[in-house]
C-alpha positions in Angstrom: -6.0 22.7 -27.4 -4.7 19.6 -27.5 -3.2 17.2 -25.0 -1.5 14.0 -24.7 -3.7 11.0 -24.6 -1.9 10.0 -21.3 -4.4 12.9 -19.6 -7.7 10.8 -21.4 -6.3 7.6 -19.8 -6.0 8.8 -16.4 -8.7 11.0 -16.0 -10.8 8.9 -13.7 -7.6 7.1 -11.8 -6.6 10.4 -9.8 -7.7 11.6 -6.1 -11.3 10.7 -7.1 -10.5 7.4 -5.3 -10.2 9.1 -2.5 -13.4 11.2 -2.8 -14.8 10.2 0.8 -11.3 10.6 2.5 -11.2 14.2 1.1 -15.2 14.6 2.2 -14.6 13.2 5.3 -11.4 15.8 6.2 -13.7 18.5 4.7 -16.3 17.4 7.4 -13.7 17.5 10.2 -12.6 21.1 9.0 -16.3 22.2 10.3 -16.0 21.0 13.3 -17.8 17.6 13.1 -16.2 14.9 15.4 -15.2 12.7 12.2 -13.1 9.6 12.9 -10.6 9.1 10.1 -9.8 5.5 9.0 -9.0 5.9 5.6 -5.6 6.3 4.6 -2.4 4.5 5.8 -0.7 7.3 7.6 1.1 5.9 11.0 0.0 7.6 14.0 3.5 6.3 15.4 5.8 9.6 15.1 9.2 8.6 13.6 12.0 7.7 15.8 13.6 10.7 17.3 16.8 9.5 16.2 15.8 9.8 12.4 14.9 13.4 12.9 18.2 14.1 14.6 19.8 12.3 11.5 18.0 14.6 9.1 18.6 17.8 11.1 22.4 16.9 11.4 22.4 16.6 7.3 20.8 19.7 7.1 23.3 21.4 9.5 26.1 19.8 7.6 25.0 21.3 4.1 23.4 18.4 2.5 21.0 20.3 0.4 22.8 20.4 -2.8 22.2 18.9 -5.9 22.2 14.7 -5.7 22.6 12.7 -8.8 19.9 10.2 -11.0 20.9 6.9 -9.2 21.1 8.2 -5.4 23.4 9.2 -2.6 25.9 6.9 -2.1 25.2 6.7 1.4 21.7 5.6 1.2 22.4 3.1 -1.8 25.0 1.5 -0.1 22.5 0.7 3.3 20.4 -0.4 0.4 22.7 -2.9 -1.2 23.7 -4.1 2.7 20.0 -4.6 3.2 19.4 -6.6 0.4 22.4 -8.5 0.4 21.8 -9.6 3.9 18.2 -10.4 3.2 18.9 -12.5 0.0 22.1 -14.2 1.1 23.8 -12.6 -2.1 25.6 -9.9 -2.8 23.5 -6.9 -4.1 25.8 -4.2 -5.2 25.1 -0.3 -6.2 24.4 -1.2 -9.5 21.1 -2.9 -8.4 19.3 0.1 -6.6 17.7 3.2 -7.8 16.2 5.9 -5.6 12.9 7.6 -5.5 10.8 10.1 -3.6 8.8 7.1 -2.5 6.9 4.0 -3.3 4.4 5.5 -5.7 7.3 7.2 -7.9 9.3 3.8 -8.0 6.3 2.1 -9.2 5.6 4.6 -12.0 9.2 4.8 -13.3 9.3 0.9 -13.2 6.1 0.7 -15.0 6.8 3.1 -17.6 10.4 1.2 -18.2 8.6 -2.2 -18.8 5.3 -1.8 -20.5 4.0 0.5 -23.4 0.4 0.4 -25.2 -0.6 -3.0 -26.1 0.8 -4.8 -23.1 -1.1 -6.2 -20.3 0.1 -6.3 -16.5 -1.0 -8.8 -14.1 -2.7 -7.6 -11.0 -4.5 -9.9 -8.2 -7.7 -8.1 -7.7 -8.1 -6.6 -4.9 -5.4 -3.9 -5.3 -3.9 -0.8 -4.0 -5.8 2.1 -5.4 -3.2 3.8 -7.6 -1.9 0.4 -9.3 -4.7 0.8 -12.5 -3.0 4.3 -12.8 0.5 3.4 -13.1 0.2 0.8 -15.0 -2.2 2.8 -18.1 -0.2 5.7 -17.7 2.6 4.4 -20.5 -0.5 2.8 -22.4 -0.8 -0.5 -20.9 -3.7 -2.2 -19.3 -4.5 -4.2 -15.9 -5.1 -8.0 -16.5 -6.9 -8.6 -13.1 -6.4 -12.1 -11.4 -9.2 -12.8 -8.6 -8.2 -13.1 -5.1 -10.4 -15.0 -3.1 -12.4 -14.9 0.4 -12.4 -18.4 0.9 -8.2 -18.6 -0.1 -7.8 -15.9 2.6 -6.8 -13.8 -0.4 -3.5 -15.8 -1.5 -2.9 -15.6 -5.0 -2.8 -19.1 -6.3 -0.3 -20.3 -9.2 -3.2 -21.9 -11.0 -5.5 -18.5 -11.1 -2.4 -16.3 -12.2 -1.8 -19.3 -15.0 -5.3 -19.2 -16.4 -5.2 -15.5 -16.6 -2.1 -15.0 -18.4 -2.6 -13.8 -22.5 0.0 -13.4 -25.3 0.2 -9.7 -24.3 0.8 -10.1 -20.5 4.4 -8.7 -19.6 4.5 -8.7 -15.7 3.1 -9.3 -12.6 2.6 -6.5 -9.9 2.5 -8.5 -6.5 1.9 -6.7 -3.5 3.1 -8.8 -0.5 2.2 -8.1 2.2 -0.8 -7.2 0.6 -2.7 -3.8 0.8 -6.0 -3.8 1.4 -6.4 -7.5 2.6 -3.3 -7.9 4.9 -2.3 -11.3 3.1 0.9 -12.7 3.3 2.2 -15.1 0.9 4.4 -18.0 2.0 7.4 -19.4 0.4 5.7 -22.4 -1.5 3.4 -19.8 -2.6 5.9 -17.1 -3.8 7.9 -20.2 -5.5 4.8 -21.4 -7.3 3.8 -17.9 -8.7 7.3 -17.5 -9.7 7.6 -20.6 -11.6 4.4 -19.3 -13.6 6.2 -16.6 -14.1 9.5 -18.0 -15.6 7.4 -20.1 -17.8 5.6 -17.1 -19.4 8.6 -15.0 -19.4 7.1 -12.4 -17.0 8.7 -9.5 -15.2 7.6 -9.7 -11.2 7.3 -6.0 -9.8 7.4 -6.9 -6.1 6.0 -4.0 -3.9 6.8 -4.9 -0.5 6.1 -1.8 1.6 4.6 -3.5 4.2 7.6 -6.1 4.5 8.4 -5.1 8.0 4.8 -4.9 9.4 4.0 -8.7 9.3 2.3 -10.0 12.4 3.6 -13.3 12.7 5.6 -15.3 10.4 8.1 -14.8 8.1 8.4 -12.4 4.9 9.6 -13.9 1.6 10.2 -12.0 -1.7 11.0 -13.5 -5.1 13.8 -11.1 -4.9 15.3 -13.8 -2.6 14.8 -16.6 -4.3 17.8 -17.0 -6.7 15.8 -18.4 -9.8 13.7 -15.5 -9.7 16.2 -12.7 -9.1 17.0 -12.1 -12.6 13.2 -11.3 -13.2 12.3 -9.0 -9.9 12.2 -5.9 -9.3 11.4 -4.9 -5.8 9.8 -1.6 -4.8 9.9 -0.1 -1.2 10.0 3.0 1.1 10.6 4.0 4.6 7.1 5.4 4.8 5.6 2.6 6.3 8.4 0.9 8.0 9.5 3.6 10.0 6.5 5.8 10.1 8.0 8.5 8.1 5.6 9.1 4.8 6.1 12.7 4.6 9.7 12.4 3.6 8.9 10.4 0.7 12.1 8.1 0.5 11.8 5.0 -1.7 13.7 2.6 -4.1 13.7 0.0 -6.5 15.9 -3.2 -6.4 16.6 -5.3 -9.4 18.7 -6.6 -12.0 22.0 -4.4 -13.2 20.8 -4.6 -16.9 17.4 -2.9 -15.5 18.7 -0.4 -13.4 21.5 0.8 -16.2 17.9 1.0 -18.6 15.6 2.5 -16.3 18.5 5.4 -14.9 18.2 7.6 -17.8 14.0 7.7 -17.6 14.4 8.2 -13.9 17.1 11.3 -14.7 14.5 12.6 -17.3 12.0 13.3 -14.6 13.8 13.5 -11.0 17.6 13.8 -11.5 18.0 13.0 -7.7 16.3 13.5 -4.4 17.5 15.6 -1.2 21.0 14.4 0.1 19.5 15.2 3.6 16.8 12.7 3.5 19.0 10.2 1.7 21.3 10.5 4.8 18.3 9.8 7.1 17.2 6.8 5.2 20.5 5.3 5.4 20.5 5.9 9.1 17.0 4.2 9.2 18.1 1.1 7.0 21.6 0.5 9.1 20.3 0.6 12.6 17.8 -1.5 14.2 14.9 1.0 15.4 12.0 -0.2 17.3 9.4 1.6 15.2 8.1 -1.4 12.9 7.8 -3.7 16.1 5.7 -1.4 17.7 3.3 -0.9 15.2 3.2 -4.4 14.3 2.2 -5.0 18.2 -0.4 -2.1 17.7 -1.9 -3.0 14.5 -2.1 -6.5 15.2 -4.3 -5.5 18.7 -6.3 -3.2 16.9 -7.5 -5.7 14.2 -8.0 -7.9 16.8 -10.5 -5.3 18.6 -12.0 -4.5 15.2 -13.1 -8.3 15.1 -13.9 -8.7 18.6 -16.4 -5.7 18.1 -17.9 -6.5 15.1 -17.9 -10.3 14.3 -21.0 -10.4 15.6 -22.9 -7.7 14.3 -25.2 -8.8 11.7 -24.5 -8.2 8.0 -20.6 -7.4 8.8 -17.9 -9.7 8.3 -14.5 -8.4 9.5 -11.5 -10.3 8.1 -8.7 -10.6 9.9 -5.2 -9.5 8.5 -1.8 -11.1 8.7 0.0 -7.6 8.2 -0.1 -4.4 7.6 -2.4 -1.3 8.8 -5.8 -2.0 7.5 -8.9 -4.4 8.2 -11.4 -5.2 5.4 -14.9 -5.7 6.6 -17.4 -7.5 3.9 -20.8 -5.6 3.9 -22.5 -7.7 1.9 -24.8 -9.1 4.3 -26.2 -5.5 4.9 -27.5 -5.5 1.2 -25.4 -2.3 0.5 -22.5 -2.0 -1.4 -18.8 -0.9 0.0 -19.5 2.2 -1.8 -22.6 2.7 -0.3 -21.9 1.8 3.3 -18.8 4.1 3.2 -20.9 6.8 2.1 -24.0 6.7 4.5 -21.7 6.0 7.2 -19.5 8.9 6.9 -22.7 11.0 6.5 -24.8 9.5 9.4 -22.4 8.2 11.9 -19.0 10.5 11.3 -16.9 7.5 10.6 -14.6 7.9 7.1 -14.0 4.8 5.7 -12.5 3.5 2.3 -14.8 1.9 -0.1 -13.8 -1.4 -1.1 -14.6 -0.1 -5.2 -11.3 1.7 -4.4 -9.4 -1.3 -4.5 -10.8 -3.1 -7.8 -13.8 -4.9 -8.9 -13.5 -8.3 -6.2 -13.5 -5.5 -3.5 -16.8 -3.8 -4.0 -18.6 -5.5 -1.2 -16.2 -4.3 1.2 -14.9 -1.5 3.0 -11.5 -0.8 4.4 -10.7 0.5 7.8 -7.2 2.2 8.7 -5.8 0.8 12.2 -3.7 3.8 12.7 -5.7 5.4 15.4 -5.8 5.1 19.1 -7.5 2.0 20.4 -9.9 4.3 22.2 -10.8 5.8 18.9 -11.3 2.7 17.0 -13.6 1.2 19.8 -15.7 4.4 19.2 -15.7 4.1 15.6 -16.6 0.2 15.9 -19.6 1.1 18.1 -20.6 3.8 15.4 -20.2 1.1 12.7 -21.9 -1.5 14.8 -25.1 0.9 15.4 -25.1 1.9 11.8 -25.4 -1.9 10.8 -28.2 -2.1 13.5 -30.0 0.8 11.7 -29.5 -1.0 8.2 -30.7 -4.2 9.7 -34.3 -2.3 11.0 -33.1 -2.4 14.8 -32.5 1.3 15.1 -33.3 4.6 14.0 -30.7 7.7 13.3 -31.2 11.1 12.1 -28.2 13.1 11.3 -29.0 16.1 13.4 -29.5 14.4 16.6 -26.3 12.2 15.8 -23.9 15.6 15.3 -25.6 16.8 18.8 -24.8 13.8 20.7 -21.4 13.5 19.4 -20.4 17.0 20.1 -21.5 16.6 23.6 -19.9 13.3 24.1 
């Protein structure tokens, strides 16, 4: 039987990047005391008022078909949010709703690039970016992020990577997996390069409200960049509601009008009761993001405090988000090898840096979304594993399991 070429392009870009995560879940299901530090799933529950809003909408019969652009309630809430943030009028015509940021990115890329095109992506990058770019036939043009620059994209590095077939920059700010946050001057300089080379800017801003200190700046909010910027985001991280799958894209009216038929061919609307809940989330000052910022900043500090002096490890303090990177190059293992052995020998599940691009191959990524005491226990296990690698300790798997079960 014959298949479309997209299945070949994506055959190695699906859930395989989460192999260690799924292995950890399997081991936990067998009763082993695995500490899971892989995916960005907030441990703080959604605000109860969100659940109440969702339940009210269900009770009021908000379960009928929607429309391709989105429910009026959430469209108006999004238009108001981005009008306040940008200081200019953002209308209903600038909004498209999707079930989560991932879907938004997929449809946006499908509407902007095709075979023969390239999309500039700062490397390291989020694990699914390569797939959403390659699905419509385009290719990733990586732009190296440097540790000595705190993983901030530099305008000169961006320009050096541009070729004639580049059509867009996929910018993630605040950045996953590094936690870097770009300044207004950096955004302006990057935007000027995009204007010079007539590039779209796709700005993934899902961690907008999880900046620990300082301001968040979007290219969409700079008037000179608004006509070439598309924002994607959701309530998954900001409101601790990943399972509701409620996201959006904000962009120029012409872009949204052109993209709407493509979106409708795939989705033709989401769930009205979730839209009403999302409108409530966007229209009310809920404390969830502030609480998570405090938690994640404190937990990142805990990881740095516990692991900074451990031979072979270098934890890198993030400025935002819910993750922290650890450079494990000093152990002489790759991030993949370190993560795999850490799971098998110490029952700590982390993401290998290779899931986030070539430039992250010597790193592991830890999620900060577990209680402090669990995170501290994980750091103890990581430190012990590093001591084994440095020849300062011994461990056997059966003894590890026995001791951890009895703890």
